[in-house]
C-alpha positions as CSV (number, residue, x, y, z in Angstrom):
1,X,22.4,-21.1,-2.5
2,X,21.5,-17.4,-3.0
3,X,22.3,-15.1,-0.1
4,X,18.6,-14.2,0.4
5,X,17.8,-17.9,0.7
6,X,20.4,-18.8,3.3
7,X,18.8,-16.8,6.2
8,X,15.4,-18.2,5.1
9,X,16.7,-21.7,5.6
10,X,18.1,-20.8,9.0
11,X,14.6,-19.7,10.0
12,X,12.9,-23.0,9.2
13,X,13.3,-24.6,12.6
14,X,11.6,-21.8,14.3
15,X,9.0,-21.0,11.6
16,X,7.9,-24.6,11.0
17,X,7.6,-25.4,14.7
18,X,5.4,-22.4,15.2
19,X,3.5,-22.7,11.9
20,X,2.6,-26.3,12.7
21,X,0.6,-25.0,15.6
22,X,-0.8,-21.9,13.9
23,X,-1.8,-23.6,10.6
24,X,-2.9,-27.0,11.9
25,X,-3.8,-26.5,15.6
26,X,-7.3,-27.5,16.6
27,X,-7.7,-26.6,20.2
28,X,-10.0,-23.5,20.3
29,X,-9.4,-20.7,22.8
30,X,-11.5,-17.7,23.7
31,X,-11.5,-14.9,21.1
32,X,-9.9,-11.7,22.2
33,X,-11.6,-8.4,21.4
34,X,-10.9,-7.1,18.0
35,X,-9.8,-3.5,17.2
36,X,-12.6,-1.4,15.6
37,X,-11.8,1.2,13.0
38,X,-13.7,3.6,10.9
39,X,-13.1,3.6,7.1
40,X,-11.4,7.0,7.1
41,X,-10.4,8.2,10.6
42,X,-10.4,7.1,14.2
43,X,-10.9,9.4,17.1
44,X,-7.5,9.8,18.7
45,X,-6.8,9.6,22.4
46,X,-5.2,12.9,23.6
47,X,-1.4,13.0,23.8
48,X,-0.1,13.5,27.4
49,X,3.2,13.7,29.3
50,X,2.8,10.1,30.3
51,X,1.7,8.4,27.1
52,X,2.6,8.2,23.4
53,X,-0.1,8.5,20.7
54,X,0.1,5.5,18.4
55,X,-0.9,6.4,14.8
56,X,-1.5,2.7,14.1
57,X,-4.0,2.5,16.9
58,X,-5.1,6.1,17.7
59,X,-7.5,5.1,20.5
60,X,-4.8,3.2,22.5
61,X,-1.8,5.3,23.5
62,X,1.2,3.5,25.0
63,X,2.6,4.5,28.4
64,X,6.1,5.9,28.4
65,X,8.5,3.6,30.2
66,X,10.9,5.7,32.3
67,X,12.9,2.6,33.5
68,X,16.5,2.4,32.3
69,X,17.0,-0.2,29.5
70,X,20.2,-2.3,29.3
71,X,22.6,-1.4,26.4
72,X,20.9,1.9,26.1
73,X,24.1,3.4,24.7
74,X,24.4,0.8,22.0
75,X,20.8,0.1,21.1
76,X,21.3,-0.5,17.4
77,X,23.6,-3.6,17.7
78,X,22.4,-4.8,21.2
79,X,20.9,-8.3,21.4
80,X,17.3,-8.4,22.5
81,X,16.3,-7.9,26.1
82,X,13.1,-9.0,27.7
83,X,14.1,-12.7,27.8
84,X,10.9,-14.2,29.2
85,X,7.6,-15.5,28.0
86,X,4.1,-15.2,29.5
87,X,2.2,-18.3,30.3
88,X,-1.3,-19.0,28.9
89,X,-2.7,-18.0,32.3
90,X,-1.0,-14.6,32.0
91,X,-2.5,-14.3,28.6
92,X,-6.1,-14.7,29.9
93,X,-6.1,-18.4,28.9
94,X,-5.0,-17.8,25.4
95,X,-2.5,-20.1,23.7
96,X,-1.3,-18.0,20.7
97,X,-0.2,-21.0,18.6
98,X,-3.6,-22.7,18.9
99,X,-6.5,-22.2,16.5
100,X,-8.9,-19.6,17.8
101,X,-12.7,-19.3,17.4
102,X,-13.4,-16.4,15.1
103,X,-16.4,-15.6,13.0
104,X,-15.2,-15.8,9.3
105,X,-18.7,-16.0,7.8
106,X,-18.1,-12.7,6.0
107,X,-15.3,-14.2,3.9
108,X,-15.6,-16.7,1.0
109,X,-14.1,-20.2,1.3
110,X,-10.5,-20.5,0.2
111,X,-10.1,-20.7,-3.5
112,X,-7.0,-22.5,-4.8
113,X,-4.7,-21.0,-7.4
114,X,-1.9,-22.8,-9.2
115,X,0.1,-21.9,-6.1
116,X,-1.4,-20.6,-2.9
117,X,-5.0,-19.7,-2.1
118,X,-7.2,-16.6,-1.7
119,X,-10.3,-15.5,0.1
120,X,-12.4,-12.4,-0.5
121,X,-15.0,-10.6,1.6
122,X,-18.5,-11.8,0.6
123,X,-19.6,-8.2,0.5
124,X,-16.6,-7.1,-1.6
125,X,-17.7,-4.1,-3.7
126,X,-15.7,-3.2,-6.7
127,X,-15.5,0.5,-7.4
128,X,-16.7,2.1,-10.7
129,X,-13.5,1.0,-12.4
130,X,-13.6,-2.5,-11.0
131,X,-10.8,-2.0,-8.5
132,X,-10.1,-4.1,-5.4
133,X,-7.3,-4.1,-2.8
134,X,-5.2,-7.1,-2.3
135,X,-2.9,-8.4,0.5
136,X,-0.4,-11.0,-0.6
137,X,0.7,-12.8,2.6
138,X,3.6,-15.3,2.9
139,X,3.7,-17.9,5.7
140,X,0.4,-18.4,7.4
141,X,-3.2,-18.9,6.2
142,X,-6.1,-19.1,8.6
143,X,-4.6,-17.0,11.4
144,X,-3.9,-14.2,8.8
145,X,-7.5,-14.3,7.6
146,X,-8.6,-14.2,11.3
147,X,-6.7,-11.0,11.8
148,X,-8.0,-9.4,8.6
149,X,-11.5,-10.2,9.6
150,X,-10.9,-8.7,13.0
151,X,-9.5,-5.5,11.3
152,X,-12.8,-4.9,9.6
153,X,-11.2,-4.2,6.3
154,X,-12.6,-5.2,2.9
155,X,-9.5,-6.6,1.3
156,X,-8.9,-9.7,-0.7
157,X,-6.4,-12.0,1.0
158,X,-3.9,-14.3,-0.8
159,X,-1.8,-16.6,1.3
160,X,1.1,-19.0,0.6
161,X,2.7,-21.3,3.1
162,X,5.7,-23.4,2.0
163,X,7.1,-26.6,3.3
164,X,10.3,-26.4,5.3
165,X,12.5,-27.5,2.4
166,X,11.2,-24.8,0.1
167,X,12.1,-21.1,-0.1
168,X,10.0,-18.1,-0.7
169,X,12.8,-16.1,-2.3
170,X,13.3,-18.5,-5.1
171,X,9.7,-18.3,-6.1
172,X,9.8,-14.6,-6.6
173,X,13.2,-14.6,-8.4
174,X,13.0,-17.7,-10.5
175,X,9.4,-17.4,-11.6
176,X,6.7,-14.9,-12.3
177,X,4.8,-15.8,-9.2
178,X,3.7,-12.2,-8.4
179,X,2.2,-11.7,-11.8
180,X,0.5,-15.1,-11.6
181,X,-1.1,-14.3,-8.3
182,X,-2.5,-11.0,-9.5
183,X,-3.7,-12.5,-12.7
184,X,-5.3,-15.5,-10.9
185,X,-7.2,-13.3,-8.4
186,X,-8.3,-10.8,-11.0
187,X,-9.7,-13.6,-13.2
188,X,-11.5,-15.3,-10.3
189,X,-13.0,-12.0,-9.0
190,X,-14.1,-11.0,-12.6
191,X,-16.0,-14.3,-12.9
192,X,-17.6,-13.8,-9.5
193,X,-18.6,-10.2,-10.2
194,X,-19.7,-10.6,-13.8
195,X,-17.4,-7.7,-14.9
196,X,-13.7,-7.0,-15.1
197,X,-11.9,-6.8,-11.8
198,X,-8.6,-4.9,-11.6
199,X,-6.0,-4.7,-8.9
200,X,-5.8,-1.3,-7.2
201,X,-3.6,-1.3,-4.1
202,X,-1.4,-4.3,-3.1
203,X,0.4,-5.0,0.1
204,X,3.1,-7.6,0.7
205,X,2.7,-9.1,4.1
206,X,4.8,-11.8,5.8
207,X,5.3,-13.6,9.1
208,X,8.5,-15.3,10.1
209,X,10.4,-16.9,7.2
210,X,8.1,-15.3,4.6
211,X,10.1,-12.1,4.7
212,X,12.6,-13.4,2.2
213,X,9.9,-13.6,-0.4
214,X,9.0,-10.0,0.2
215,X,12.7,-9.0,-0.1
216,X,13.0,-10.9,-3.4
217,X,9.8,-9.2,-4.7
218,X,11.1,-5.8,-3.8
219,X,14.2,-6.3,-5.8
220,X,12.2,-7.3,-9.0
221,X,10.5,-4.9,-11.4
222,X,7.2,-5.6,-9.7
223,X,8.6,-3.9,-6.5
224,X,7.5,-0.5,-7.9
225,X,3.9,-1.7,-7.7
226,X,3.9,-2.5,-4.0
227,X,2.0,0.0,-2.0
228,X,2.7,-1.5,1.5
229,X,5.0,-3.9,3.2
230,X,4.2,-5.5,6.5
231,X,6.8,-7.7,8.2
232,X,5.7,-9.6,11.3
233,X,8.6,-10.9,13.5
234,X,10.5,-12.1,10.5
235,X,13.2,-9.6,9.5
236,X,16.6,-11.4,9.9
237,X,20.1,-11.0,8.5
238,X,23.5,-12.7,8.8
239,X,25.4,-12.1,12.0
240,X,29.2,-11.6,12.0
241,X,29.5,-10.3,8.5
242,X,28.5,-6.7,8.4
243,X,28.6,-6.5,4.6
244,X,26.2,-9.4,4.3
245,X,24.0,-8.0,7.0
246,X,23.7,-4.7,5.3
247,X,23.2,-6.3,1.8
248,X,20.3,-8.4,3.2
249,X,18.5,-5.3,4.6
250,X,19.2,-2.9,1.8
251,X,15.9,-3.3,0.0
252,X,14.0,-2.8,3.3
253,X,16.1,0.3,4.1
254,X,15.1,1.7,0.7
255,X,11.4,0.9,1.2
256,X,11.5,2.3,4.8
257,X,12.9,5.6,3.5
258,X,10.0,5.9,1.1
259,X,7.5,5.0,3.8
260,X,9.0,7.6,6.2
261,X,8.5,10.2,3.5
262,X,4.8,9.1,3.3
263,X,5.1,7.6,-0.2
264,X,4.5,4.1,1.0
265,X,3.3,2.2,4.1
266,X,5.6,-0.1,6.1
267,X,5.2,-1.8,9.4
268,X,7.9,-4.0,11.0
269,X,7.2,-5.8,14.3
270,X,9.7,-7.8,16.3
271,X,9.7,-10.1,19.3
272,X,12.6,-10.5,21.7
273,X,13.7,-13.9,20.4
274,X,17.5,-14.1,20.2
275,X,18.6,-16.6,17.6
276,X,22.1,-18.0,18.1
277,X,23.1,-18.1,14.4
278,X,21.7,-14.9,12.8
279,X,20.7,-11.4,13.7
280,X,17.4,-11.1,15.5
281,X,14.3,-9.3,14.4
282,X,15.1,-6.7,17.1
283,X,18.6,-6.0,15.7
284,X,17.3,-5.7,12.1
285,X,14.4,-3.4,13.1
286,X,16.8,-1.2,15.0
287,X,19.1,-1.0,12.0
288,X,16.2,0.2,9.9
289,X,15.3,2.9,12.5
290,X,19.0,4.0,12.7
291,X,19.2,4.2,8.9
292,X,16.6,7.0,9.2
293,X,18.4,8.7,12.0
294,X,15.8,7.7,14.5
295,X,15.6,6.0,17.8
296,X,12.7,3.9,19.3
297,X,10.7,5.1,22.3
298,X,10.6,2.9,25.4
299,X,6.9,2.2,26.2
300,X,4.6,-0.3,27.8
301,X,1.2,-1.5,26.6
302,X,-0.8,-4.7,26.8
303,X,-1.8,-5.9,23.3
304,X,-3.8,-8.8,21.9
305,X,-2.8,-12.4,22.6
306,X,-0.8,-11.4,25.6
307,X,1.7,-9.3,23.7
308,X,3.6,-6.7,25.7
309,X,4.6,-3.7,23.7
310,X,8.0,-2.4,24.9
311,X,9.1,0.0,22.1
312,X,7.6,2.1,19.4
313,X,8.9,4.2,16.4
314,X,6.9,6.1,13.9
315,X,8.0,8.4,11.1
316,X,5.7,9.3,8.2
317,X,4.1,6.0,7.2
318,X,7.0,3.9,8.6
319,X,6.3,2.1,11.9
320,X,8.2,-0.3,14.1
321,X,6.6,-2.0,17.1
322,X,8.8,-4.1,19.4
323,X,7.5,-6.7,21.9
324,X,8.8,-8.7,24.8
325,X,9.0,-12.4,24.8
326,X,11.5,-15.0,23.6
327,X,9.5,-18.2,23.0
328,X,7.4,-19.9,20.3
329,X,4.2,-18.5,21.8
330,X,5.6,-15.0,21.5
331,X,6.4,-15.6,17.9
332,X,2.8,-16.9,17.2
333,X,1.3,-14.0,19.2
334,X,2.9,-11.6,16.8
335,X,0.3,-12.4,14.2
336,X,-2.2,-10.3,16.2
337,X,-0.2,-7.2,15.1
338,X,-1.7,-7.8,11.6
339,X,-5.2,-6.6,12.7
340,X,-4.0,-3.1,13.5
341,X,-1.7,-3.0,10.6
342,X,-4.5,-3.9,8.2
343,X,-6.9,-1.5,9.9
344,X,-4.4,1.4,9.5
345,X,-3.7,0.4,5.9
346,X,-7.4,0.3,5.1
347,X,-7.8,3.8,6.5
348,X,-4.9,5.0,4.3
349,X,-6.2,3.3,1.2
350,X,-9.8,4.5,1.8
351,X,-8.6,8.1,2.2
352,X,-6.6,7.9,-1.0
353,X,-9.7,6.6,-2.8
354,X,-11.9,9.4,-1.6
355,X,-9.3,12.0,-2.5
356,X,-9.0,10.5,-6.0
357,X,-12.8,10.6,-6.4
358,X,-12.9,14.3,-5.4
359,X,-10.2,15.1,-7.9
360,X,-12.0,13.3,-10.7
361,X,-15.3,15.0,-10.0
362,X,-13.8,18.5,-10.1
């Protein structure tokens, strides 16, 4: 079995258990407030001596946490702290793994492709060249569309969720799945619009075990076309074998380096779940930060679905957001990070589009 597949298989027990709730749950819970964003810029809250400005969510700074953290001297390899989980009552009655009531009337019904499905904003407007922006998300369907809708962004969403005995990495290495996705969405949108639709920007987004598909795609020739990578509580690597650990994360280190330089966009989020058999998302995120010579800032902030932000790192367009919580509910709640990720990505892409138009009209 390929190296990239082995960790994906190890994730199945956690991912399938959580996804069963997220994809198939039926018990509605109250909708939490979405995060509003302008197309180009958001008024920023002022920086202060007690709070850290968050470029992903400029109106919601995070408070600095002056409390001493365990393993502060060995934070790169330390196992996750914050080994607790909030109850639904502590989340204002929200069960993160249950289906939530969200208005999705602005999106089309799911349209099936040969593999996976996509949904587009009903008001999607192609630009003069027929361009559209696409998010390819691995592992999760309806909850991802929920967060895209809450982000207020006009992006086309493709999702693919595999069964537990299948592996995302193999699809992106043994087939031309990426090309098939792009071609299928372009053809369907062209028919809908009555004119040729062409891919503009593309983001690879993943939750949980879906990250291995992103890794595989980045190692292929199509990796050069990827404008953004978003990994939600799903970056893992082997534990106990440093060479294998570093090899698993090498494509992500390379992409993080480009994002830190502003060339690409990358967000990695992690919970505090501590798996017994492989390195946690905390350890892997810390490794990426350390590879850039950085260190996360200890903070505190209440986020959507009862998430508790405990650390933050930003450099250029590379972002890491770390959260407390070590249970299935905390893993599901991580999907709410997508709304701010998509909002920030939309601002970046919209700004690039306007800049391109200004250049073309000169």
